[in-house]
N, C-alpha and C positions, 0 to 999 in steps of 0.2 A: 190638602190633605189634612190629617187630624193632627196638630202639633201635640207632642205629649211631654217626654222627660219631665215627669212628677208635674205635669201640668204647666209646664213653662216656669217652674217655679213659682207658683202663683203669681206669674205675670211680671214680676220686677226684682227678683232676687240678685239679678246681675249686677244691681246698683248697690249691693251691701259690700262692706269691706271683706277682702278675702280674708282678713285676721278672723273675722266673726264666723267663718265656716267650720273652723276645727272643732271636733267633738271634744266632750269633757274629758280631761286626762289625768293621770295619777302622777305625781312629780317623784323623781327617784333622787338619789344621789350619785356623784360621779365617781367611779371607779378606775383604779389602774390596771391596765390589762397585765394578767399574769403571763409566765411563760408559755403555759396551755392556752390556746385561744378558745375560750368556752362559749359555745353557740347555741341559740334556741332558735329551731327551726319551726317557722309558722305557714303550714300549708305544704305538705310535701307527697302528695298522691301522683303527682306527674313530674312536672319541670324542677319543682322542689326537690324530689328524689335524684334528679341528675344533677343539681346542683351540689348536695350533698355528697355525692359520689366523687364528684371532681375535688371539693373541697378536703375530702376526708385523704386524699394523698399528701396533704401538707403536714409537716412534722409536729406542727403546733395544733392541730385540729382536735376540737374536743367537743362533743356534742352532749351536753348537760340538761336540756329540755327540749320538748317537743309538743305543738299544738295543732290540732286540725279538727273542724268540726265533725269529721265523720269517724268514729271511732274504729271501724273497720280497717282503717289505715294505719292505725297506730304500731300495729306489728311492724311496718316498713322500718322505722328506725332501730328496732331491737338489735339487728348487726353492727349498728353504728357506735356502740357504747355501752355503758353499763350504769346502772342507777339513773336511767334518764326519766326525769319527771316528765308525766304527760298530762295535757290539758286539752279540752274541747274549746274553752273560750279565752281569749288571748288577754282579756281584760283581768283575768285570774292568775295566767302566767304572770303577767307583771306585778300583779299585786303581791302574789304568794312565792315567787322564785326569782325576783329580779336580781338579788344578790348572787344569784347561781351561775349567771352567764354575762358575757362582755358585748355580745353582739347579736343581731338577728338575721335571719336569712328568710325572707318574706316571698311565698310563692302561691298566693292566694288567688280568686279571681281579681279583676281588675278594682272592682268597686270598694275592695277593702284594703287597697294598697296604702293609700294616703293616711286612712285613720291609724292603722298599725304601724306605720314608719313615724308618724309624727310621735305618736306615744312613746316609740323607742328611744328617739332622740330626746324626748322630755327626760327619761329616765338614763340619758348619756350611754346610749348603746351605739356602737356601730351598726351600719345597716347595709345589706345586700339586699336589693329589691328588684324584682324582676320586671321586665318591661311588661307594657307601658309603665312609665313612671306612676301615672295615677289613672283614674277614670275620667276626671274633668280637668280643664285648664287650669282654673283656679288652686286645684289641690297642687298641681306641678309648680306653681309659683309659690305656695305655701312650702313645700318641701325645699325647693331651691334656697328660699330666703332661711329658712331654718338652719340648714348645712351651712350657709354662709356664717350664721351667727354662732356656730358650733364648730370651728375649723379643727378642734382637737379629735371631733367625730370623723371616721372615714365612711364615705359612702360610695356605692357602685350601683349602677343600673344593670340587670341582668342582660347585656347584650353581648355574649361572650365572643360571638363573632367580630367584635372591635378589635379582639387580639390574634385573629386568624392572620396567616402570613399573607393570603390573598388580598384581604382589606387593607392590611398595612402596607403592601407592596403598591396598590394602587394609590394610596394616599401619598406615599413617598413620590411615585413617578408623577402624579398630577402636581405636587407642590415643586418638584423639580424643574416644572416648564416643558415636559416632554410633548405635551399635545397644546401647549402655548396657553393663551389666556381663555378660560371657559367661558362659553357664551350662553350654553342651554344645557340642561340636564332632564333626562327622563328616567324615571324610577317607577318598578312595578312589581307585582306580584299576582301570580295566577290563581291564587287562593280566592275563596269566596265564603268567609264567615257571615253569612247571612242569609236572607230567604225568609218569608213570611212563615211563621208557625202558628196556627189557629185551630180550634174546632175540637180539642181534646179535653175530656173531662179531668178534673183534677183527681189525683190519688193520694193515699196517706204516704206520707215520707217514710221511709225504712227506719226502725229503732235505733240504728247506729248512727243515724244522721240527725243533728239538730238543724232542723230547716230554719229556726228563727235566727241562730247564730249565723247560718250561711248568707241569709237575707241581710244581715248585720246592718249598716247604715241606709241601705236602699230599702225602697218599698217592700212590703212582704207579699210577694207572688204567690198565688195557690201553688202547691208541689204538684208538678206533672213527672211521673216516671221517664226517665230518659231526655227530659227536654232541657234540663240544666247540668246538674251533677251526674256524670262528673266531665263529660265532653263538648257539650253544646253551649256552654254558658256565655261564649264567646259572641254568639249570635244576636244576644239579648240586650238592648238599650240599657238595662237596669244593672247588668252586671259585668258586662264586656265592653270592647271599644272596635268590634268588627274586624275586618281584615286589615284596614288601613292602621288601626291601633296596634294589633298583633305584629304584623310583618314589617309595617312603616319604620317603625324604631330601629328595626335591624337594617334594612335596606337603605334608609335614607342616613344612617349613621356615618358611613364614610364620605358621603356628599358633603355633610356639616364639617366632619374632621378635614376632609381635603382643602375645601374651599372656605372654611373658617366663616361661614354663614352662621347668623345666630336666629334673628326673628323676620318673618315675612312683612313687607309693607302692605300687600294686597293679596287676596286669594278669590278664587271663584271656582264654583263646582259646576261640571259639565255633564255630570251624571245623574242617574235616578235618585229620588228622596228615599228615606227610610221608610219602614212600615210603622205601624203605631207603637209596636212593642219590639221590633227586630230591625236589624242593619238591613240596607239592601245587598245583594250580592255583587253589585258592580260598584265601582268608585272611579271618579276621573276630576282631578283638581290641579288647578294651575295657580301656582304661587310666585310672587315676585318678590325678590330679595334685593337689598341694597349691595353696591358692588363691593368686593374687598381686593386684597392685592392679587388674588389668583382668578378674577372673573371679570368682565367687563363692566362697564358702568352700572349695570341693572343685570340681575340673572333670574331666568325663568327656571322654575322646577316644576315639572309636570309629574304626578303620581296618577297611576292606574291600577285597578285590581280587579279581578274576576276576568270575563272574556274580553273586557276593554283594553286589556294590555295590547301594546302595539306589536304588530310583526315585522314592520319596517320603521326606521326613523332617518330623516333626512341626514346626512354626514356619514351613513354607515353603508358600505356595499350592500347593494340589494340581494346579492347571493348569500350574505350571512344570515345565518338562523339565530334569532336572539333568544335568549334563555329564557324559561319560564318564569324566573324570579331575577332583577337585578336592576343595575343601572347603566346608562349610556351617557358619558360625558361628551360634549362637542366644543373642540378647541379651535383656535385659529390656525394652528399647526397639524391638528389631526383630531382622532377620536378614540375614547376608550370604553370599551365594555366590559363591566365587573359584574360577573354572574353571582348569584347568591346560591351557593358558595361554591367560586371557582376563581381560577387565575384570571387576571385580566388581559384583554385582548386589545391591542393597540393598531390602529390603521394611520395611515398618512392622509393628507388631504384629497389625493387622488384616488384613494381606496385601496391601496396596496398596502400589506401588513408591514409594519416597522420591524426591521431586521436587527438594528442595534438598540437594545434597551439596557437601562440601567440594571445595576444589581437587585436582586429581589430582597425582601425583608423578612428576618426569622419571626416565628411565632412568639407570643408572649402567653401568660397564663393568667386570664382574666380573674380567676377564682383564687390562686394564691396571692396575685397583687393586691386583692383586697386584704387579705389577712397580714400580709406582710407591711403594707402601710400602715393599718391600724396598729401593728406592733412596733412602729417606727423604723423598720428595716429600710423602706423606700418612704419617699416624700408624699406622692398622690398615687390615686388610681386613674385609670384611664377614661372612665365615664363616671364622674362623680355628679352629685345632683346639681351641682352648678352648671354643668354641661347638658346632663340629660333633662333638666327641666325645659329650657328653651327648645330643644330637640322634640321632646314629646308635645310641648303646646303647639308647635306647628303642626305635627303629625294629628292631633286631635282636632285642629281647626277643621280639618276637612269633614271631620264626623260631625261638625256642628253646620256647617254652612250648606252641606248637601241637602238640607230641608228646603233651600231656595236656589234651584238649578239657574244657571246663566245670570246671577245676580252678583257684581263685584262688591267685596266687603272691603275696607281699609282697616288695618290694625293699628291701634295705640297700645304699642308693648309697654311704654312706661306705666300706664293705667291698666294694663291686662283688660281689655276691652275693644270693642269696633268701634269705630267713629260714626258719630251722627245720632240724629234724633228720629229717625223714621220708626214706624211700629216693627217693621222687619229688624232693625237694627237693635231694638230694644228686647225683642223675641230671643234674637241669636244671643244679644249679651245675658239674659236670663238662663241661657243653657250653658254658661261656662262655669257655674259654680254648682256644687252638689246640693241637693236638699235631703239632708239626712233626717232619718225616720226619728219621730219622736221617742225619746228615752237612749239615743246615740249620740 
């Protein structure tokens, strides 16, 4: 197939230092958070609107600024505050209104996550950033490293199910040893953000949408009504990360938390490759991780999406119907099914349901937790960038290596690249970092 991603970053960008990949930024001065937690919302047509609705119930919430490339959406924030300053260009938001907010909530398409979040942290703003953490693996690494250098800033990736009682209970039960040592995990989503889209003539963008700002750091594609904005951008290599990037960060999150895994040592794609501009509908990726106190010496984690999701898994009774999305943990003393989103189901080795289960865990509030941490009321968030970075790196690895089905890649986590000098490895490494458009 024809390899794309900005033409393999001109064949060798993967060898560049990830520090050189950051866009130009305007530096701000550090502020002390006031009693009211003043937020700037960047991208609020869909998930961002839902995030703000959840945060609005916090007693210290105050929305002081908002930015969206689509002016027709600006009215969404009107009920959320008075005298809200509105922008289309996030760069102007930081340039002209940085003193008016303490934190940002970012819910743009994936390709703009890292540029905006990095600029926010350079301005010493707390950051709530929707999943996936970034569009590219090197961006995830940059965000995690930047957050580590600025511990005064509180960060949170928008994987709100992290605080759901079902996920928290599954983590607690697994770490208690309920199913023994975990030796194998299968995670999947029945969704399919992909499929080739071709052959449609470009159309003028609507007057309320700044298409150049929408494309941002990515290549500027010809606008086609209904192809990108507002609901299909996840299908496009330029803007999204497909089903695995979208749902993987949710579904694999409790796997990383419960088992305390971090970075894979190997990965292999067994599914089809993407199209020239779009993700495939299907994915099947096998990861190998080093063992932890909760796993065998090595742990295999298998990801599936679309129709490749399993109907049966060894270690689960054949009569048990698996959920459309979720994970299965296979341990030495039993197995646990964790639906997305639903209560965990636990079985003994002989396939009978476990009757005596530990107590369940209460829900947390992923949104309030971020505000409380930023205001010093609690120490930390549940999904800070230091955690979300490695999680998203692993998830996005599958969206890179699926271009070379059945080829195994060894991961050099310390240097954020695949090991080896073959042409395939060079091409794969070139896809780890972004190729920002000239001027961005």
